[in-house]
N, CA, C and O atoms as a Tinker XYZ file with bonds, in Angstrom:
   484  protein
     1  N    102.453000   55.884000  138.763000    73     2
     2  CA   102.827000   55.807000  137.284000    64     1     3
     3  C    101.924000   56.622000  136.303000    63     2     4     5
     4  O    100.822000   56.118000  136.087000    81     3
     5  N    102.261000   58.013000  135.562000    73     3     6
     6  CA   101.935000   58.373000  134.770000    64     5     7
     7  C    101.684000   58.002000  133.171000    63     6     8     9
     8  O    102.689000   57.711000  132.523000    81     7
     9  N    100.830000   57.998000  132.725000    73     7    10
    10  CA   100.706000   57.121000  131.330000    64     9    11
    11  C    100.604000   58.117000  130.632000    63    10    12    13
    12  O     99.632000   58.723000  131.084000    81    11
    13  N    101.009000   58.654000  129.813000    73    11    14
    14  CA   101.047000   59.659000  128.733000    64    13    15
    15  C    100.372000   59.064000  127.014000    63    14    16    17
    16  O    100.750000   57.993000  126.540000    81    15
    17  N     99.684000   59.689000  126.520000    73    15    18
    18  CA    99.576000   59.496000  125.510000    64    17    19
    19  C     99.652000   60.174000  124.242000    63    18    20    21
    20  O     98.906000   61.147000  124.351000    81    19
    21  N    100.166000   60.160000  123.109000    73    19    22
    22  CA   100.143000   60.720000  122.034000    64    21    23
    23  C     99.361000   61.391000  121.960000    63    22    24    25
    24  O     98.412000   60.722000  122.369000    81    23
    25  N     98.777000   62.895000  121.567000    73    23    26
    26  CA    97.611000   63.467000  121.212000    64    25    27
    27  C     97.832000   63.557000  119.460000    63    26    28    29
    28  O     98.773000   64.208000  119.006000    81    27
    29  N     96.799000   62.784000  118.499000    73    27    30
    30  CA    96.588000   63.348000  117.307000    64    29    31
    31  C     96.677000   64.635000  116.886000    63    30    32    33
    32  O     95.592000   64.812000  116.332000    81    31
    33  N     97.259000   65.581000  116.811000    73    31    34
    34  CA    96.995000   66.646000  116.185000    64    33    35
    35  C     97.340000   66.983000  115.098000    63    34    36    37
    36  O     98.311000   66.444000  114.568000    81    35
    37  N     96.418000   68.261000  114.302000    73    35    38
    38  CA    96.256000   68.806000  113.177000    64    37    39
    39  C     97.263000   70.107000  112.755000    63    38    40    41
    40  O     97.497000   70.673000  111.687000    81    39
    41  N     97.668000   70.260000  113.945000    73    39    42
    42  CA    98.837000   72.049000  113.669000    64    41    43
    43  C     99.712000   71.423000  112.471000    63    42    44    45
    44  O    100.114000   70.270000  112.310000    81    43
    45  N     99.864000   72.546000  111.710000    73    43    46
    46  CA   100.965000   72.970000  110.930000    64    45    47
    47  C    101.784000   74.122000  110.896000    63    46    48    49
    48  O    101.291000   75.250000  110.867000    81    47
    49  N    102.949000   73.923000  110.898000    73    47    50
    50  CA   103.740000   75.114000  111.082000    64    49    51
    51  C    103.470000   76.342000  109.795000    63    50    52    53
    52  O    103.468000   76.363000  108.564000    81    51
    53  N    103.234000   77.395000  111.038000    73    51    54
    54  CA   102.573000   78.476000  110.066000    64    53    55
    55  C    101.479000   78.878000  109.783000    63    54    56    57
    56  O    101.237000   79.852000  109.071000    81    55
    57  N    100.518000   77.997000  110.441000    73    55    58
    58  CA    99.055000   77.840000  110.265000    64    57    59
    59  C     98.465000   77.992000  111.595000    63    58    60    61
    60  O     98.737000   77.124000  112.424000    81    59
    61  N     97.431000   79.297000  112.043000    73    59    62
    62  CA    96.932000   78.686000  113.088000    64    61    63
    63  C     95.245000   79.271000  112.726000    63    62    64    65
    64  O     94.744000   79.887000  111.785000    81    63
    65  N     94.730000   78.702000  114.021000    73    63    66
    66  CA    92.774000   79.182000  113.531000    64    65    67
    67  C     92.802000   80.395000  113.757000    63    66    68    69
    68  O     92.024000   81.152000  113.178000    81    67
    69  N     93.829000   80.888000  114.768000    73    67    70
    70  CA    93.507000   82.454000  115.068000    64    69    71
    71  C     94.148000   83.362000  114.223000    63    70    72    73
    72  O     94.157000   84.562000  114.500000    81    71
    73  N     94.739000   82.872000  113.120000    73    71    74
    74  CA    94.819000   83.635000  111.845000    64    73    75
    75  C     94.273000   83.899000  110.634000    63    74    76    77
    76  O     94.407000   82.920000  109.900000    81    75
    77  N     93.675000   84.866000  110.073000    73    75    78
    78  CA    92.476000   85.255000  109.425000    64    77    79
    79  C     93.384000   85.896000  107.903000    63    78    80    81
    80  O     93.719000   87.073000  107.770000    81    79
    81  N     93.635000   84.813000  106.904000    73    79    82
    82  CA    94.641000   85.354000  105.804000    64    81    83
    83  C     94.206000   86.736000  105.610000    63    82    84    85
    84  O     94.822000   87.758000  105.913000    81    83
    85  N     92.545000   86.573000  104.817000    73    83    86
    86  CA    91.971000   88.152000  104.669000    64    85    87
    87  C     90.682000   88.229000  104.972000    63    86    88    89
    88  O     89.913000   87.350000  104.581000    81    87
    89  N     90.369000   89.000000  105.510000    73    87    90
    90  CA    89.365000   89.493000  106.263000    64    89    91
    91  C     88.669000   90.400000  105.178000    63    90    92    93
    92  O     89.280000   91.441000  104.936000    81    91
    93  N     87.920000   90.267000  104.732000    73    91    94
    94  CA    87.186000   91.330000  103.772000    64    93    95
    95  C     85.355000   91.403000  104.553000    63    94    96    97
    96  O     84.469000   90.563000  104.707000    81    95
    97  N     85.507000   92.996000  104.898000    73    95    98
    98  CA    83.512000   93.133000  105.508000    64    97    99
    99  C     83.050000   94.187000  104.505000    63    98   100   101
   100  O     83.762000   95.138000  104.182000    81    99
   101  N     81.580000   93.929000  103.932000    73    99   102
   102  CA    80.776000   94.895000  103.540000    64   101   103
   103  C     80.173000   95.825000  104.537000    63   102   104   105
   104  O     79.193000   95.557000  105.232000    81   103
   105  N     80.901000   97.036000  104.547000    73   103   106
   106  CA    80.534000   97.824000  105.632000    64   105   107
   107  C     79.167000   98.598000  105.322000    63   106   108   109
   108  O     78.270000   98.862000  106.123000    81   107
   109  N     79.241000   98.908000  103.892000    73   107   110
   110  CA    78.194000   99.630000  103.689000    64   109   111
   111  C     77.545000   98.977000  102.254000    63   110   112   113
   112  O     77.713000   97.776000  102.041000    81   111
   113  N     76.848000   99.763000  101.347000    73   111   114
   114  CA    76.301000   99.188000  100.247000    64   113   115
   115  C     77.654000   99.107000   99.429000    63   114   116   117
   116  O     77.891000   98.129000   98.720000    81   115
   117  N     78.631000  100.284000   99.564000    73   115   118
   118  CA    79.382000  100.727000   98.677000    64   117   119
   119  C     81.077000  100.686000   99.027000    63   118   120   121
   120  O     82.015000  100.873000   98.252000    81   119
   121  N     81.088000  100.439000  100.166000    73   119   122
   122  CA    82.133000  100.032000  101.110000    64   121   123
   123  C     82.292000   98.683000  101.360000    63   122   124   125
   124  O     81.412000   97.927000  101.773000    81   123
   125  N     83.671000   98.343000  101.046000    73   123   126
   126  CA    84.068000   96.901000  101.694000    64   125   127
   127  C     85.771000   97.482000  102.130000    63   126   128   129
   128  O     86.710000   98.053000  101.574000    81   127
   129  N     85.489000   97.016000  103.231000    73   127   130
   130  CA    86.851000   96.800000  104.198000    64   129   131
   131  C     87.460000   95.608000  104.260000    63   130   132   133
   132  O     86.810000   94.564000  104.321000    81   131
   133  N     88.598000   95.638000  104.251000    73   131   134
   134  CA    89.614000   94.748000  103.810000    64   133   135
   135  C     90.883000   94.622000  104.895000    63   134   136   137
   136  O     91.590000   95.619000  105.042000    81   135
   137  N     91.150000   93.532000  105.578000    73   135   138
   138  CA    92.473000   93.670000  106.394000    64   137   139
   139  C     93.587000   92.215000  106.243000    63   138   140   141
   140  O     93.026000   91.146000  106.000000    81   139
   141  N     94.475000   92.214000  106.328000    73   139   142
   142  CA    95.781000   91.160000  105.429000    64   141   143
   143  C     95.841000   90.688000  107.033000    63   142   144   145
   144  O     95.799000   91.321000  108.088000    81   143
   145  N     95.965000   89.198000  106.688000    73   143   146
   146  CA    96.792000   88.369000  108.191000    64   145   147
   147  C     96.381000   88.896000  109.679000    63   146   148   149
   148  O     97.237000   89.202000  110.510000    81   147
   149  N     95.162000   88.960000  109.895000    73   147   150
   150  CA    94.363000   89.340000  111.190000    64   149   151
   151  C     95.001000   88.282000  112.272000    63   150   152   153
   152  O     94.427000   87.201000  112.145000    81   151
   153  N     95.896000   88.253000  113.182000    73   151   154
   154  CA    95.694000   87.966000  114.452000    64   153   155
   155  C     94.946000   88.109000  115.327000    63   154   156   157
   156  O     95.175000   89.139000  115.961000    81   155
   157  N     93.581000   87.163000  115.908000    73   155   158
   158  CA    92.619000   87.230000  116.568000    64   157   159
   159  C     93.157000   87.270000  118.105000    63   158   160   161
   160  O     92.598000   87.954000  118.962000    81   159
   161  N     94.263000   86.491000  118.354000    73   159   162
   162  CA    95.053000   86.412000  119.655000    64   161   163
   163  C     95.481000   87.839000  119.720000    63   162   164   165
   164  O     94.643000   88.428000  120.403000    81   163
   165  N     96.431000   88.678000  119.306000    73   163   166
   166  CA    97.049000   89.873000  119.535000    64   165   167
   167  C     96.470000   90.878000  118.825000    63   166   168   169
   168  O     97.333000   91.695000  118.504000    81   167
   169  N     95.421000   91.164000  118.452000    73   167   170
   170  CA    94.421000   91.809000  117.938000    64   169   171
   171  C     95.353000   93.256000  116.908000    63   170   172   173
   172  O     95.552000   94.471000  116.911000    81   171
   173  N     95.663000   91.953000  116.128000    73   171   174
   174  CA    96.469000   93.258000  115.203000    64   173   175
   175  C     96.223000   93.001000  113.532000    63   174   176   177
   176  O     95.507000   92.094000  113.107000    81   175
   177  N     96.811000   93.784000  112.837000    73   175   178
   178  CA    96.897000   93.070000  111.393000    64   177   179
   179  C     97.893000   92.910000  110.533000    63   178   180   181
   180  O     98.631000   92.237000  111.252000    81   179
   181  N     98.443000   93.018000  109.578000    73   179   182
   182  CA    99.459000   93.668000  108.313000    64   181   183
   183  C     98.905000   95.087000  108.060000    63   182   184   185
   184  O     99.351000   96.135000  108.529000    81   183
   185  N     97.845000   94.929000  107.230000    73   183   186
   186  CA    97.577000   96.441000  106.561000    64   185   187
   187  C     96.236000   96.383000  106.416000    63   186   188   189
   188  O     95.703000   95.287000  106.593000    81   187
   189  N     95.605000   97.268000  106.147000    73   187   190
   190  CA    93.875000   97.418000  106.012000    64   189   191
   191  C     93.709000   98.464000  104.991000    63   190   192   193
   192  O     94.502000   99.404000  104.933000    81   191
   193  N     92.669000   98.339000  104.146000    73   191   194
   194  CA    92.275000   99.094000  103.079000    64   193   195
   195  C     90.941000   99.491000  102.968000    63   194   196   197
   196  O     90.417000   98.645000  103.694000    81   195
   197  N     90.114000  100.127000  102.598000    73   195   198
   198  CA    89.195000  100.490000  102.418000    64   197   199
   199  C     88.477000  100.600000  100.582000    63   198   200   201
   200  O     88.743000  101.464000   99.748000    81   199
   201  N     87.730000   99.644000  100.463000    73   199   202
   202  CA    87.618000   99.728000   98.924000    64   201   203
   203  C     86.263000  100.759000   98.388000    63   202   204   205
   204  O     85.608000  101.020000   99.397000    81   203
   205  N     85.828000  101.218000   97.529000    73   203   206
   206  CA    84.563000  101.856000   97.057000    64   205   207
   207  C     84.315000  101.451000   95.596000    63   206   208   209
   208  O     84.870000  102.057000   94.679000    81   207
   209  N     83.427000  100.359000   95.371000    73   207   210
   210  CA    83.406000  100.031000   93.680000    64   209   211
   211  C     84.094000   99.565000   93.638000    63   210   212   213
   212  O     84.424000   99.939000   92.512000    81   211
   213  N     85.271000   98.499000   94.063000    73   211   214
   214  CA    86.604000   98.497000   93.270000    64   213   215
   215  C     87.688000   99.069000   93.667000    63   214   216   217
   216  O     88.710000   98.406000   93.850000    81   215
   217  N     87.629000  100.666000   93.904000    73   215   218
   218  CA    88.643000  101.392000   93.980000    64   217   219
   219  C     89.086000  101.539000   95.363000    63   218   220   221
   220  O     88.138000  101.531000   96.149000    81   219
   221  N     90.055000  101.650000   95.818000    73   219   222
   222  CA    90.837000  101.499000   96.999000    64   221   223
   223  C     91.089000  102.725000   97.165000    63   222   224   225
   224  O     91.912000  103.280000   96.437000    81   223
   225  N     90.186000  103.647000   98.524000    73   223   226
   226  CA    90.494000  105.155000   98.878000    64   225   227
   227  C     90.951000  104.908000   99.642000    63   226   228   229
   228  O     92.084000  104.762000   99.184000    81   227
   229  N     91.034000  104.626000  100.976000    73   227   230
   230  CA    91.774000  104.656000  102.304000    64   229   231
   231  C     92.819000  103.216000  102.449000    63   230   232   233
   232  O     92.607000  102.107000  101.959000    81   231
   233  N     93.663000  103.534000  103.053000    73   231   234
   234  CA    94.983000  102.326000  103.368000    64   233   235
   235  C     95.823000  102.746000  103.972000    63   234   236   237
   236  O     96.190000  103.921000  103.980000    81   235
   237  N     96.284000  101.816000  104.602000    73   235   238
   238  CA    97.406000  101.733000  105.608000    64   237   239
   239  C     98.824000  101.061000  104.925000    63   238   240   241
   240  O     98.803000   99.874000  104.601000    81   239
   241  N    100.174000  101.961000  104.707000    73   239   242
   242  CA   101.209000  101.478000  104.352000    64   241   243
   243  C    101.790000  100.663000  105.654000    63   242   244   245
   244  O    102.751000   99.973000  105.313000    81   243
   245  N    101.492000  100.555000  106.980000    73   243   246
   246  CA   101.963000  100.009000  107.940000    64   245   247
   247  C    102.243000   98.486000  107.745000    63   246   248   249
   248  O    101.267000   97.903000  107.272000    81   247
   249  N    103.561000   97.523000  108.042000    73   247   250
   250  CA   103.306000   96.323000  107.742000    64   249   251
   251  C    102.859000   95.344000  109.117000    63   250   252   253
   252  O    102.643000   94.138000  109.245000    81   251
   253  N    102.843000   96.282000  109.872000    73   251   254
   254  CA   102.212000   95.478000  111.368000    64   253   255
   255  C    100.921000   97.012000  112.037000    63   254   256   257
   256  O    100.969000   98.239000  111.957000    81   255
   257  N     99.889000   95.981000  112.668000    73   255   258
   258  CA    98.928000   97.525000  113.297000    64   257   259
   259  C     98.233000   96.848000  114.111000    63   258   260   261
   260  O     97.726000   95.757000  113.850000    81   259
   261  N     98.169000   97.335000  114.972000    73   259   262
   262  CA    97.492000   97.313000  116.507000    64   261   263
   263  C     95.810000   97.904000  116.238000    63   262   264   265
   264  O     95.764000   99.012000  115.702000    81   263
   265  N     94.613000   97.324000  116.531000    73   263   266
   266  CA    93.508000   97.369000  116.025000    64   265   267
   267  C     93.530000   98.771000  116.836000    63   266   268   269
   268  O     93.765000   99.687000  116.048000    81   267
   269  N     93.381000   99.160000  117.987000    73   267   270
   270  CA    93.507000  100.275000  118.417000    64   269   271
   271  C     94.328000  101.449000  117.395000    63   270   272   273
   272  O     93.730000  102.375000  116.847000    81   271
   273  N     95.732000  101.210000  117.277000    73   271   274
   274  CA    96.330000  102.386000  116.114000    64   273   275
   275  C     95.393000  102.276000  115.034000    63   274   276   277
   276  O     94.789000  103.315000  114.768000    81   275
   277  N     95.237000  101.667000  114.625000    73   275   278
   278  CA    94.500000  101.340000  113.353000    64   277   279
   279  C     92.697000  102.484000  113.545000    63   278   280   281
   280  O     92.142000  103.294000  112.802000    81   279
   281  N     92.511000  102.157000  114.347000    73   279   282
   282  CA    91.255000  103.257000  114.958000    64   281   283
   283  C     91.778000  104.198000  114.614000    63   282   284   285
   284  O     91.730000  104.772000  113.527000    81   283
   285  N     92.553000  104.525000  115.910000    73   283   286
   286  CA    93.260000  105.812000  115.671000    64   285   287
   287  C     93.409000  106.427000  114.214000    63   286   288   289
   288  O     92.905000  107.517000  113.944000    81   287
   289  N     94.039000  105.769000  113.399000    73   287   290
   290  CA    94.483000  106.271000  112.574000    64   289   291
   291  C     93.162000  106.535000  111.503000    63   290   292   293
   292  O     93.292000  107.316000  110.561000    81   291
   293  N     92.092000  105.922000  111.711000    73   291   294
   294  CA    90.794000  106.625000  111.026000    64   293   295
   295  C     90.307000  107.375000  111.454000    63   294   296   297
   296  O     89.881000  108.219000  110.666000    81   295
   297  N     90.056000  107.578000  112.807000    73   295   298
   298  CA    89.656000  109.259000  113.631000    64   297   299
   299  C     90.304000  110.204000  113.177000    63   298   300   301
   300  O     89.551000  111.070000  112.732000    81   299
   301  N     91.806000  110.543000  113.040000    73   299   302
   302  CA    92.905000  111.266000  112.402000    64   301   303
   303  C     92.344000  111.739000  111.161000    63   302   304   305
   304  O     92.191000  112.938000  110.928000    81   303
   305  N     91.946000  110.545000  110.127000    73   303   306
   306  CA    91.628000  110.984000  109.170000    64   305   307
   307  C     90.096000  111.604000  108.933000    63   306   308   309
   308  O     89.703000  112.521000  108.212000    81   307
   309  N     89.461000  110.783000  109.774000    73   307   310
   310  CA    87.974000  112.093000  109.813000    64   309   311
   311  C     87.961000  113.489000  110.296000    63   310   312   313
   312  O     87.098000  114.332000  110.050000    81   311
   313  N     89.388000  113.677000  111.260000    73   311   314
   314  CA    89.300000  114.749000  111.723000    64   313   315
   315  C     90.031000  115.775000  110.673000    63   314   316   317
   316  O     89.723000  116.965000  110.605000    81   315
   317  N     91.030000  115.163000  109.873000    73   315   318
   318  CA    91.788000  116.165000  108.969000    64   317   319
   319  C     90.816000  116.301000  107.956000    63   318   320   321
   320  O     90.608000  117.505000  107.812000    81   319
   321  N     89.994000  115.506000  107.041000    73   319   322
   322  CA    89.410000  115.759000  105.776000    64   321   323
   323  C     88.006000  115.937000  106.409000    63   322   324   325
   324  O     87.216000  115.268000  105.743000    81   323
   325  N     87.378000  116.576000  107.435000    73   323   326
   326  CA    86.028000  116.772000  108.316000    64   325   327
   327  C     86.046000  118.077000  107.273000    63   326   328   329
   328  O     85.227000  118.038000  106.355000    81   327
   329  N     86.813000  119.071000  107.353000    73   327   330
   330  CA    86.522000  120.244000  106.749000    64   329   331
   331  C     87.059000  120.885000  105.239000    63   330   332   333
   332  O     86.969000  122.029000  104.793000    81   331
   333  N     87.518000  119.923000  104.789000    73   331   334
   334  CA    87.760000  119.892000  103.439000    64   333   335
   335  C     86.939000  120.115000  102.222000    63   334   336   337
   336  O     85.793000  119.982000  102.651000    81   335
   337  N     86.844000  120.424000  100.722000    73   335   338
   338  CA    86.082000  119.970000  100.277000    64   337   339
   339  C     86.324000  119.427000   99.020000    63   338   340   341
   340  O     85.391000  119.353000   98.220000    81   339
   341  N     87.744000  118.927000   98.646000    73   339   342
   342  CA    88.061000  118.435000   97.821000    64   341   343
   343  C     87.222000  116.931000   97.346000    63   342   344   345
   344  O     86.660000  116.267000   98.217000    81   343
   345  N     87.210000  116.482000   95.864000    73   343   346
   346  CA    86.396000  115.006000   96.313000    64   345   347
   347  C     86.859000  114.098000   96.600000    63   346   348   349
   348  O     86.285000  113.020000   96.757000    81   347
   349  N     88.619000  114.448000   96.808000    73   347   350
   350  CA    89.450000  113.430000   97.173000    64   349   351
   351  C     89.358000  113.164000   98.708000    63   350   352   353
   352  O     89.299000  112.036000   99.198000    81   351
   353  N     89.353000  114.289000   99.383000    73   351   354
   354  CA    88.942000  114.151000  100.767000    64   353   355
   355  C     87.614000  113.678000  101.415000    63   354   356   357
   356  O     87.434000  113.134000  102.505000    81   355
   357  N     86.566000  114.102000  100.265000    73   355   358
   358  CA    85.188000  114.009000  100.541000    64   357   359
   359  C     84.758000  112.435000  100.694000    63   358   360   361
   360  O     83.932000  111.947000  101.466000    81   359
   361  N     85.627000  111.761000   99.658000    73   359   362
   362  CA    85.723000  110.304000   99.462000    64   361   363
   363  C     86.652000  109.599000  100.619000    63   362   364   365
   364  O     86.348000  108.454000  100.954000    81   363
   365  N     87.609000  110.149000  101.149000    73   363   366
   366  CA    88.440000  109.496000  102.137000    64   365   367
   367  C     87.334000  109.212000  103.644000    63   366   368   369
   368  O     87.158000  108.235000  104.372000    81   367
   369  N     86.735000  110.685000  103.608000    73   367   370
   370  CA    85.706000  111.127000  104.795000    64   369   371
   371  C     84.884000  110.302000  104.868000    63   370   372   373
   372  O     84.653000  109.577000  105.836000    81   371
   373  N     84.359000  110.325000  103.859000    73   371   374
   374  CA    82.731000  109.070000  103.765000    64   373   375
   375  C     83.620000  107.644000  103.929000    63   374   376   377
   376  O     83.068000  106.856000  104.697000    81   375
   377  N     84.578000  107.278000  103.496000    73   375   378
   378  CA    85.074000  105.765000  103.665000    64   377   379
   379  C     85.738000  105.620000  105.258000    63   378   380   381
   380  O     85.740000  104.508000  105.785000    81   379
   381  N     86.243000  106.698000  105.912000    73   379   382
   382  CA    86.850000  106.777000  107.421000    64   381   383
   383  C     85.524000  106.822000  108.149000    63   382   384   385
   384  O     85.687000  106.554000  109.340000    81   383
   385  N     84.158000  107.094000  107.802000    73   383   386
   386  CA    82.978000  107.109000  108.562000    64   385   387
   387  C     82.396000  105.841000  108.420000    63   386   388   389
   388  O     81.828000  105.266000  109.348000    81   387
   389  N     82.532000  105.337000  107.161000    73   387   390
   390  CA    81.997000  104.143000  107.094000    64   389   391
   391  C     82.651000  103.033000  108.018000    63   390   392   393
   392  O     81.956000  102.266000  108.685000    81   391
   393  N     83.973000  102.999000  108.011000    73   391   394
   394  CA    84.701000  102.107000  108.892000    64   393   395
   395  C     84.649000  102.021000  110.183000    63   394   396   397
   396  O     84.642000  100.976000  110.833000    81   395
   397  N     84.581000  103.973000  110.913000    73   395   398
   398  CA    84.292000  103.855000  112.191000    64   397   399
   399  C     83.045000  103.399000  112.289000    63   398   400   401
   400  O     83.100000  102.759000  113.339000    81   399
   401  N     82.004000  103.310000  111.904000    73   399   402
   402  CA    80.882000  103.081000  112.508000    64   401   403
   403  C     80.747000  101.420000  112.691000    63   402   404   405
   404  O     80.108000  100.842000  113.571000    81   403
   405  N     81.570000  100.790000  111.554000    73   403   406
   406  CA    81.844000   99.085000  111.917000    64   405   407
   407  C     82.672000   99.316000  112.964000    63   406   408   409
   408  O     82.142000   99.095000  114.053000    81   407
   409  N     83.809000   99.692000  112.998000    73   407   410
   410  CA    84.710000   99.674000  114.297000    64   409   411
   411  C     83.916000  100.188000  116.096000    63   410   412   413
   412  O     84.197000   99.889000  117.257000    81   411
   413  N     82.919000  101.019000  115.480000    73   411   414
   414  CA    82.460000  100.889000  117.055000    64   413   415
   415  C     81.543000  100.288000  117.434000    63   414   416   417
   416  O     81.019000  100.709000  118.465000    81   415
   417  N     80.891000   98.922000  116.706000    73   415   418
   418  CA    80.404000   98.161000  117.110000    64   417   419
   419  C     80.881000   96.481000  117.134000    63   418   420   421
   420  O     80.350000   95.416000  117.447000    81   419
   421  N     82.078000   96.893000  116.657000    73   419   422
   422  CA    82.942000   95.414000  116.699000    64   421   423
   423  C     84.220000   96.485000  116.904000    63   422   424   425
   424  O     84.747000   97.399000  116.270000    81   423
   425  N     84.407000   95.717000  118.336000    73   423   426
   426  CA    85.476000   96.965000  119.140000    64   425   427
   427  C     87.111000   96.044000  118.860000    63   426   428   429
   428  O     88.240000   96.358000  119.236000    81   427
   429  N     86.647000   94.855000  118.071000    73   427   430
   430  CA    88.269000   93.876000  118.036000    64   429   431
   431  C     88.058000   93.283000  116.809000    63   430   432   433
   432  O     86.998000   93.291000  116.184000    81   431
   433  N     89.633000   92.505000  116.316000    73   431   434
   434  CA    89.558000   92.122000  115.236000    64   433   435
   435  C     88.824000   90.775000  115.616000    63   434   436   437
   436  O     87.945000   90.485000  114.804000    81   435
   437  N     88.981000   89.887000  116.660000    73   435   438
   438  CA    88.152000   89.049000  116.899000    64   437   439
   439  C     86.553000   88.977000  116.849000    63   438   440   441
   440  O     86.092000   87.886000  116.514000    81   439
   441  N     85.708000   89.945000  117.123000    73   439   442
   442  CA    84.505000   90.780000  116.408000    64   441   443
   443  C     84.220000   91.031000  115.510000    63   442   444   445
   444  O     83.051000   90.991000  115.126000    81   443
   445  N     85.506000   91.501000  114.619000    73   443   446
   446  CA    85.191000   91.675000  113.293000    64   445   447
   447  C     84.908000   90.612000  112.479000    63   446   448   449
   448  O     83.821000   90.630000  111.901000    81   447
   449  N     85.843000   89.454000  112.267000    73   447   450
   450  CA    85.656000   88.383000  112.078000    64   449   451
   451  C     84.781000   87.227000  112.083000    63   450   452   453
   452  O     84.870000   86.204000  111.404000    81   451
   453  N     83.986000   87.528000  112.889000    73   451   454
   454  CA    82.411000   87.141000  113.096000    64   453   455
   455  C     80.764000   88.438000  112.330000    63   454   456   457
   456  O     79.534000   88.474000  112.295000    81   455
   457  N     81.553000   88.951000  112.044000    73   455   458
   458  CA    80.925000   89.967000  111.195000    64   457   459
   459  C     79.836000   89.547000  110.406000    63   458   460   461
   460  O     80.293000   89.191000  109.320000    81   459
   461  N     78.377000   89.395000  110.444000    73   459   462
   462  CA    77.649000   88.729000  109.469000    64   461   463
   463  C     77.588000   89.209000  108.262000    63   462   464   465
   464  O     76.703000   88.611000  107.650000    81   463
   465  N     78.280000   90.279000  107.393000    73   463   466
   466  CA    78.372000   90.702000  106.251000    64   465   467
   467  C     79.944000   90.443000  106.160000    63   466   468   469
   468  O     80.537000   91.166000  105.359000    81   467
   469  N     80.667000   89.553000  106.838000    73   467   470
   470  CA    82.012000   89.124000  106.155000    64   469   471
   471  C     81.628000   88.569000  104.831000    63   470   472   473
   472  O     80.546000   88.035000  104.587000    81   471
   473  N     82.883000   88.791000  103.766000    73   471   474
   474  CA    82.712000   88.296000  102.237000    64   473   475
   475  C     83.615000   86.721000  102.279000    63   474   476   477
   476  O     83.471000   85.667000  101.659000    81   475
   477  N     84.696000   87.237000  103.458000    73   475   478
   478  CA    85.492000   86.083000  103.063000    64   477   479
   479  C     85.675000   84.781000  104.161000    63   478   480   481
   480  O     85.216000   85.116000  105.253000    81   479
   481  N     86.185000   83.478000  104.169000    73   479   482
   482  CA    85.694000   82.509000  105.128000    64   481   483
   483  C     86.596000   82.652000  106.136000    63   482   484
   484  O     86.497000   81.969000  107.155000    81   483
């Protein structure tokens, strides 16, 4: 006869240890990268933005974005803004390059969640 025990769980509806509500990382001295609702199981997030000294420079308006799609968008920003001389394009290029340096070293949201310069718990 199989005897089953009721396990004591601390699970709550809508909460998971795999979901990080706000992931903030200091990418450079002046650049902070923010990701909302990061799901490390499925390697996606709700949206992201890059802040420079408290000002939002580069961001996504997509409601749901995979890590690979986000990286492709940042690469596209580097390609588009690379040959432009306007101050806003230069700021976006600097932000995108700072983020790419971070994404090349940390190739997933699970890796980013363990970043040593993470600003949120």
